[in-house]
N, C-alpha and C positions, 0 to 999 in steps of 0.2 A: 764271821767276824766274835770274839770272844778273847777271855782269859786266856792263856799261856799256866799251866801252872809243872813246875820244875819239879814235878818226880812226877807225871806223866806223861812228859815232853822226854823225861830219859827210859823212858820206859818206852815208847813208842819212835824213838831215832833207831836204834838198831833193827826194829821190823823195814821203817823207811828204807835203812840203805840195804836190809835183805830183796824188798821190792825192787828195788834201782836194779842191782845184779839179775834179779830173776826177767827182768824186762827189756832193757838193754844191757847192751860194751860198752866196754870203758872210749869205744874211738866213735859211739853213736852222738850227734849234738841234742843229747837229749832233754838240756836246759832251756832250750826254743821249743820243744815240744810243747802246745797248746792245749792236751790234754794229758798233757805229769797226771796235773793232780787229779782228774777222772779216772785215770789209769793205780796209781799210790790206793784212789778211794774201791775199790774195786778186785785188788789183791787180795789173794787167799793170805791169812793169814795174823792179817790185822785186829784187831781188837771191835768187839761188838760194839763199834758206835756212831751213834748220827752222822754223816754227814757237814752239820753245821758242830757239831760242834769238833770234828776232829779237822777241819779245814784249816783253823787255825794256826796250826802244829805242825801241817803239812808246808804253810805260809810260810816260818820261820825254819824249818828245816831248808828249804829250796834257796833261800836271803844267806844260812850260812852255808849252806852245799856254794851258793856263790861267793861270797865274803873267805869264800879260802879253808873254812874254819872245819868246813866233815869232807872227806873224801867218800862217798859209797863204797868203790872196789876196790879201797886198803879194807883187810880186817883187821881190826887191832883187839886187843884189850880193851881200852881204853880210844873213844876219838877224843877228840879236842870241840871243847862247845861247854852249850848251855848244863849240860846236864854233871860235867866232873866241876863246874863252879860252885865254891860252897853253900852250903843253902844257908846259910843265913842272907847269902844275897839276893834272896831267890823269896824266902817264907819271915812272910814280915814276923820277928820274936814280940813281944808285950814288952819292949824297950821304958816303957814309960808310964807301968803302972798300971793301967786301966784303959777306962777309954775317956773321949775326947772330955768333955764338962758334967756337969753333974744341972749346969743350964740346957743341954743340947738334949741331958735325957729327959727335964724335965718338959720341955718345951712339950717335943714326940709324942711325950705320954698322955700331954695334955688336946695336943689335934689328933690323936688318934682314939682319946674317949670321947673327943665330940663329933667324930667322924663313923664311929661306933653307934654313937646314942642317939644322931639322927637321924643312923641309914639312907645318905648322902648317894651314895657311894657305894650303892651294891647290887647293880647291873653295869647290862654294856652302854644301854641310852645315857645314864646317870653320868659316867663319865667319858663319853666322846663328846655330851656337854659340856663335861665341864671343861677337856681340853680346845674344844672350840672356844668358850670363853677367855681361855688361857692365851689361845694364839693372839685372841684380837683384842685382848688386854698391854699389850706389848708395853707401854708404856711401867706398868709395873713388872719384876721378878716373879718368874711360876711363880715362886711358892705365895708370892704375898698373893699373886691371883687366882690360887685356889683359897685363900684366905677371904680374901672379897666375893667370893662365888658362895660359900657357904654364908656369910653374912646380907649380900644383897648380889643373885644371881642373874636378877634383871639388868646390871650397873650397864651402863656405856665407856663411863669415863670417869675417872676421879683426881682430886690429888690433895693435897695439905692446904689449911688455910691460906698460908706464906704463900702458897706458889698459886693458886685463886686471885688472887692479890693482886703479885706482885707480876704475871704474867697475866693474867686476864681482866684485871681488873673489876674482879669481883669479889663476895665475900658471902660465909658461910649465914641462911636464911634466921631468922630469929628461931630456938628450940631447937633448932634441929639437930639427931642425934651422930655424932660420928662414925667411921669405921675404923676398926682396928689391925693394923696392919706392922710387921715386925721391921727396926728402923739398924738401916746394916753396920753402924757401930755403936747402938744402944739397945736396947728392951723393944720400946711399941712405940707406934707414931698413927696420929691421926687424920685420915681423909674425907673427906665429901663428896660423896655424887654431886654430878653438874646440876643433876634439878637438885636439889635444893643451894643454891647457889643462887647467887643473885647480882645481875649489877650487867656489864658490859658487854655484847655478842658474842660471840667467841669463835672466832676465826672457825672453816672447815676446815679446813688443816690443820690447826693446836697439834691434835695428838699422834697425826700420820708422818712414821717414822720409815726410815727407806730403808729397802731392801732391796734384796742380787740378785731375784727371779734368774737371771741369767750371769751370772756368777762368773767370773772373767778369772783367768790363768796367776795377773797378777794380783788382785783383792784376794782370790784361796793364799798366796803366799805372801800376803799381811797377815790375816790372818793364823800360820803358821810361825811366823815371828812371835807373835804374844804367847801364844802356845809354849816356844821352844824358851821360851823366859822363867819358863815354870818348873822348869826344869823338867823340864820332859823330853831327851831322845826322837827324832823324829825320821825312820827311815822311809821312804818312794823306794816300793819293790817292784820288780819288771813280772810282776804274775798278767798268770789270766783271766778270765776274769770271773773267773766263779770261786774265790777267795780275791779279799775285798781287804783287810785287816785283822791288826793283833795288839795288845798291848801286856806289856808282862815287869817287874818288878827287878832295875838293877842290884838299887844299893840300898835298905837302909839307910834314914839319916841317926845321924848318933845324936846331934843335938836334941832337946827333950822338948824341944814342940819346932824342930827342924819338919824341913820338907822333904821328904825320899825322894830319890831318881828312877824313871821309870825311862823304859823305851815304848816306842809308838811306831808300828808300819805303817802304810798303804799304801794301796793298789797302785801305782804310778799311772796306770795305762788305761783305769778311769777317765772321768769329764770330769771336769773341777767341783759341780755340783756336788757325783756321790762321791766324790773324797771329803769332802766335806759334811757327808755325812759319815761316811766310816771314820769320822775323827771325831767327832760328835759320838759317836755310840762308843769307839773307845773307851775316850774320854772319861765318858758314863760311868762306863767297869770299874773304872778309878773310882771317879768324888760317888755310887753305889759301896765302900766299904768292899767289894767283890776281887782284890787285891791282898784287901788286909786291911791292917791299920795303919793311919796316917795322921800324926795329930796336930804334924804342920798344917792341915788341909782343914782340920777338923770329921776326919772322914773313921767312922765307926771300922769295928773288922765285922766281913761277914762274910766270908771266904762257905759261912754254912748252906748258903742259901744254893738251893738245885741250882740244876746249873739251866734249864727250860728260863725259869722263871729268871736269874741271872740276865740272859736276853731278851726276855720280854721290858724283863725291868732296862735295862741299858737301850734298845728298840725304841721303844716310847718318850724314851728322854731326850735320845735324836731327830727322834720325828716333832717333839716340842719345839725343840731346840730351832730345828731345818723352818716349821712353819713359819714360827712368829718370826721367821726371817725373809720369807718368799720363795722356800727350796719345797719342792712339792717331792720327799723320797717314797720310795717303793717301801714302805713298811707290810702295809697290809699283805704282798705275798711271802716276806719273810717272817712274819707274824705269825702266816700258817701253822709254822713246823712246830707253832712251843702252847696251840690254842689252850689246851693242857693247864699252866700256869697262868692263867690269867684272875682264874679266882684268888690265889691269893700277893696280886700284884699289892706294892707297896706305894701306894697317891702320894705319902709323907717324905719318904726316899729320892725315889723320882721327879718329883720339885726341886727336894735341897741338887739331887744332883744337875739338874736343868740348871737352876740358876750357878752351877758350881762353870758347867760347858762356858755357859756366853760368858762369865766373867776371865775365864781363858783364851778362851779367844778375841776377849776384850771389847766384843760386844752386848756389854752386860745393859739392862732394862738402867740404871741410873747412868751412866755414861754417855747414853744418846738421848737424857733425855734431859741428862746438866751440858750437853754438846746446843740442845736447842735454844735454852734461854742463854 
């Protein structure tokens, strides 16, 4: 799973074609061969890349062959497909005169400074505790859950004074200090720990949100309809079990605050839960800035992030989104390939990206919270 870089793909594609010609004959039904991807990975002549780094490129190559865009048995000076498209369609230029807003930069600087100063998350145990807290506190977006964990790690439930009064008939105790979170369309908001309020008893299921541990194909389709509305073209891939998905930039927006157009491929042969995690992982690459600047989505350009760190950030984002919604991804085995990148994990970027992925899928905390009202 990962980002498809057009320059690298342009280098890989002729090598993939040569590998196919070396292994198969034109009359072979090689596309239905379940070990095609493994054979390509093991072929001589390919660059010294890790299996996980090259798999998205193989997936896109096989997709283009199935679509008739590439014929590996026709040797020509150029082949149709991604590499021959204008580079401006895939490599995000600085069309907007800079990064997203100065407010974003200030916000991140303050949070980074707070994390660094307190040394709260300088160990794997601390990060695991933060993620467990963020998963439990489903009524808040992941980023706000992190802010609440910084302020009060023992918190179980929180809400604004208005919500406590309107929904539960409770009010903050006199002299209670509020906790700070970011408002969706404003600067900040204040919330109160349930222990710092008084009034009627709170129903036991007051903060229980629906989960989809047994995700159905129909429910997955609902989520994908929401994703399509975000200018993301979805491609259902007929791929082997080793290939999950990929994402690439199709076109940069010409409007100053417009959203770029992307294409996201996922393995249609996987079960619905695995497909969900794959889509969350690939969307995370987008919102983490791994494909470049997207001013319409307030996404900064972070293409200079090392590949291993990209995969760790994207998988941790997908892990948060999945676990908060009752799914149990196999992230541990995937992340075992990138152990060395954990020391540089950007918690600010991961939690903000998780917010964006949940919103794109139509399962944002605010939306679910309002539906319960």
